[in-house]
N, C-alpha and C positions, 0 to 999 in steps of 0.2 A: 302429694309431697313433691317438694322441689328437689332437683338433682343435687343441690348443695347440701341439703339436709341428709340425703342418703350418704353422700361422701363423708360428711361430718360424723354420722353415726358409725360408718365403717371404720373411720380413723380412730374414733374413741374405742371401739371394740378391739382393734388391732393393738393400740397402746395399752389397754387394760390387760389383754392376754400376754403381751410381751413383758409388761411390768411384773405380772404375776410369776412368769417363768423365771425372770432374773431374781426376784425376791426369794423364791424357793431355792434357786441355785446358791445364792449367798448364804441362806440358812444351812444348806447341806455342807458347804465349805466350812462354816463355823463349827458345825457338829463334828466333822472329820478332824479339824484342828484340835478341838477339845478332847476327842477320843485319843488322838495320838499323844497328847500331853499326859493323859491318864495312864496310858499303856507304858510310856517311858518312866513315869514315876513308880508304877507297879514293878517294872523290871528292875529299876535301881534299888527299890526296897527289897526285892527278892535276892539281888546280888549281895547286898549288905548283910542280909540274914545268912546267906550261905558262906560268906567270907569269915564271919566271926567264929563259927565252930571249926573251920579248917585251921585257924591259927592256934586254937587250943588243943587240937588233936595231937597225941603223942606220935613220935616217929617210930615206924615199925621196922624191924630188921629186914635186910634184903633177902635172906634165904627163904622165908615163907612166900614172899612175893614171886620168886621164881617157880615154886611149886604151883602156885595159883596160875601163873602164865601157862605152864604146861597143861594144866587141867583146862584152862580156857582155850588153849590151842586145840586140844582134842575135841572139845565141844564145838569149836568153830569148824573143824574138819567134818564133824558129824552133821552139823547144820548145812554146810555147803554141799556135802554129798547128798543129803536128803533133798535139797533144793534142786540139784541137777537131776536127780532121779525123778522128782515130781514133774519137772518141766519136760523130761524125756518120756514120761509116762511108763516108767519101768521101776523095778525094785532096786535097792542099793546093792544087791548081791553081785551084780555084774560090774560094779565100779571099783576102781582102786585109785585112791588119791595119792599121788606121788609127791606133789609139791603144790603149794599155794603161793602165788605171787600177786602183789597188788598191781592192778592195771594202771596205766597212765590215766590222768583225769580226762574224761570226755564230756562234752556237752551233749546230753541226750536230747 
């Protein structure tokens, strides 16, 4: 075999390999674009379905909501106390929760 045939064969192999890679990358890009459009339409459909019942829901009086908030706060205190005790590896008997304050937003 002549040296020019070897280089021509190597060049054709290189072009075939690189062409295959770019075709597959283009296919992956198209699939991702299609999936993002499907997800957006699914999210919009879900938002529309959730908005319709909210508009038809009757307005509840403010007094029961306050009772629920107190119950929710007590449950929140219990959950936070249990989480602190679990992370410390002790029981909740030694903890007294005096106040709960929301921390400033941090980037973990």
